[in-house]
C-alpha positions as CSV (number, residue, x, y, z in Angstrom):
1,M,42.4,-90.1,-16.3
2,Q,42.0,-86.4,-15.6
3,S,38.2,-86.9,-15.0
4,L,38.8,-89.3,-12.3
5,L,40.8,-87.1,-10.7
6,L,38.4,-84.6,-10.9
7,F,35.7,-86.4,-9.7
8,T,37.9,-87.9,-7.0
9,G,38.6,-83.9,-6.2
10,I,35.0,-83.4,-5.9
11,I,34.2,-85.9,-3.4
12,L,37.1,-85.1,-1.4
13,F,36.0,-81.5,-1.1
14,F,32.1,-82.4,-0.2
15,I,33.6,-84.9,2.2
16,A,35.8,-82.1,3.7
17,A,33.1,-79.4,4.1
18,L,30.9,-81.9,5.5
19,S,33.4,-82.8,8.3
20,I,34.0,-78.6,9.0
21,T,30.2,-77.9,9.1
22,N,29.6,-80.8,11.5
23,S,32.6,-79.5,13.8
24,L,30.9,-76.2,13.8
25,Q,27.8,-77.4,14.6
26,R,28.9,-79.4,17.6
27,R,30.9,-76.3,19.1
28,K,27.4,-74.4,19.0
29,G,25.7,-77.0,20.9
30,N,23.6,-78.5,18.1
31,G,25.5,-81.9,17.9
32,G,23.4,-83.8,20.6
33,K,20.9,-86.4,19.7
34,R,17.7,-85.2,18.3
35,E,14.3,-85.9,20.5
36,T,11.8,-87.5,18.6
37,V,8.4,-85.6,18.7
38,P,5.5,-87.9,18.3
39,P,3.2,-86.9,15.5
40,P,0.3,-84.9,15.7
41,A,-3.4,-86.3,16.3
42,A,-5.0,-86.6,12.8
43,N,-7.1,-83.5,12.6
44,P,-8.5,-83.0,16.0
45,G,-11.7,-81.3,16.3
46,R,-13.0,-78.9,18.5
47,N,-13.2,-80.8,21.8
48,G,-9.5,-82.2,21.0
49,C,-10.9,-85.8,19.7
50,C,-8.9,-86.9,16.7
51,G,-12.0,-89.2,15.5
52,A,-10.0,-91.8,14.7
53,H,-11.0,-94.5,17.3
54,E,-14.2,-96.1,17.8
55,V,-14.4,-94.8,21.1
56,C,-12.7,-91.6,21.7
57,E,-9.4,-91.8,24.2
58,R,-10.1,-88.7,25.6
59,D,-13.6,-89.1,25.9
60,S,-13.2,-92.3,27.7
61,L,-10.9,-90.9,30.0
62,I,-13.6,-88.2,30.8
63,D,-16.2,-91.1,30.9
64,A,-14.1,-92.8,33.8
65,F,-14.4,-89.6,36.0
66,A,-18.1,-88.6,35.1
67,E,-20.8,-88.9,37.6
68,E,-23.9,-87.9,36.0
69,A,-25.5,-88.5,32.5
70,E,-26.1,-86.1,30.1
71,Y,-29.8,-86.1,28.8
72,F,-30.8,-85.2,25.2
73,D,-34.4,-84.9,26.0
74,D,-34.7,-88.8,26.6
75,E,-35.9,-89.1,29.7
76,E,-38.5,-91.6,28.8
77,L,-35.5,-94.1,28.1
78,D,-34.4,-94.4,31.7
79,R,-37.7,-97.1,31.9
80,Y,-35.2,-99.4,29.8
81,A,-32.2,-99.4,32.3
82,H,-30.9,-102.8,32.9
83,R,-32.8,-104.5,30.3
84,D,-31.1,-107.0,28.0
85,P,-30.4,-105.6,24.7
86,A,-32.0,-108.7,22.8
87,G,-35.2,-108.4,24.7
88,Y,-36.3,-105.1,22.8
89,S,-39.5,-105.5,20.9
90,A,-39.8,-103.8,17.5
91,G,-41.3,-100.7,18.5
92,E,-39.3,-100.2,21.4
93,A,-36.6,-100.5,19.2
94,D,-38.2,-97.6,16.7
95,E,-38.5,-95.4,19.8
96,F,-34.7,-95.6,20.3
97,R,-34.3,-95.1,16.4
98,E,-36.5,-92.0,16.6
99,I,-34.5,-90.2,19.7
100,F,-30.9,-91.4,17.7
101,Y,-32.2,-89.5,14.4
102,S,-33.3,-86.5,16.2
103,V,-30.1,-85.8,17.8
104,L,-27.6,-83.7,15.8
105,D,-24.8,-85.6,14.2
106,E,-22.1,-84.1,16.3
107,E,-23.9,-85.2,19.8
108,K,-24.7,-89.0,18.4
109,P,-21.6,-90.0,20.0
110,R,-22.2,-88.4,23.5
111,W,-25.8,-89.5,23.3
112,I,-24.6,-93.3,23.2
113,R,-22.2,-92.6,26.1
114,S,-25.3,-90.9,27.9
115,L,-27.3,-94.3,27.4
116,R,-24.4,-96.1,28.9
117,R,-23.9,-94.2,31.8
118,R,-27.2,-94.2,32.8
119,D,-27.0,-98.2,31.9
120,I,-29.5,-98.2,28.9
121,A,-28.3,-100.7,26.2
122,L,-29.0,-100.3,22.8
123,P,-31.5,-102.7,21.3
124,D,-29.6,-105.3,19.2
125,Q,-31.9,-104.3,16.4
126,L,-30.0,-100.9,16.2
127,R,-26.8,-101.1,17.3
128,D,-25.1,-102.0,13.9
129,E,-27.0,-98.9,12.0
130,V,-26.0,-96.8,15.1
131,L,-22.4,-97.9,15.1
132,M,-22.3,-97.8,11.0
133,I,-23.6,-93.9,11.4
134,V,-21.1,-93.1,14.2
135,N,-18.2,-94.5,12.2
136,E,-19.1,-92.8,9.1
137,L,-19.6,-89.3,10.9
138,R,-16.1,-90.1,12.5
139,T,-15.0,-90.7,9.0
140,Q,-16.1,-87.2,7.5
141,K,-14.8,-85.6,10.5
142,M,-11.4,-86.9,9.6
143,H,-11.4,-86.3,5.9
144,P,-14.1,-83.3,5.4
145,C,-13.8,-83.4,1.4
């Protein structure tokens, strides 16, 4: 019986302490509802992109207002503007592949956006390979282990 009274007394003590602490916090002005803060982006890089999306939202917004295309010593690809991606020969696809692998890893997504701005479609033969490599680079950027 004594242990039950002792246990009840301890519980009442903690309830009283909690209510006193809450009333003191309200008097200080800390009793309002807390504002929820969105979680930070997953490991943002130098340019502010987290790399968690297939196409970075930040870059997509910038692309919407971009006027000029960026060149990566690939001016010769301009002759492929307005072409059907399925209509490339194996040699033409190899030309794209050679330029893709000569571009630095961190610039590969920018190169793809540059092609899009210039209305140059990637050959169908190369599209899956390019997307796989770009996704792999973004995964490495998010988890650099």
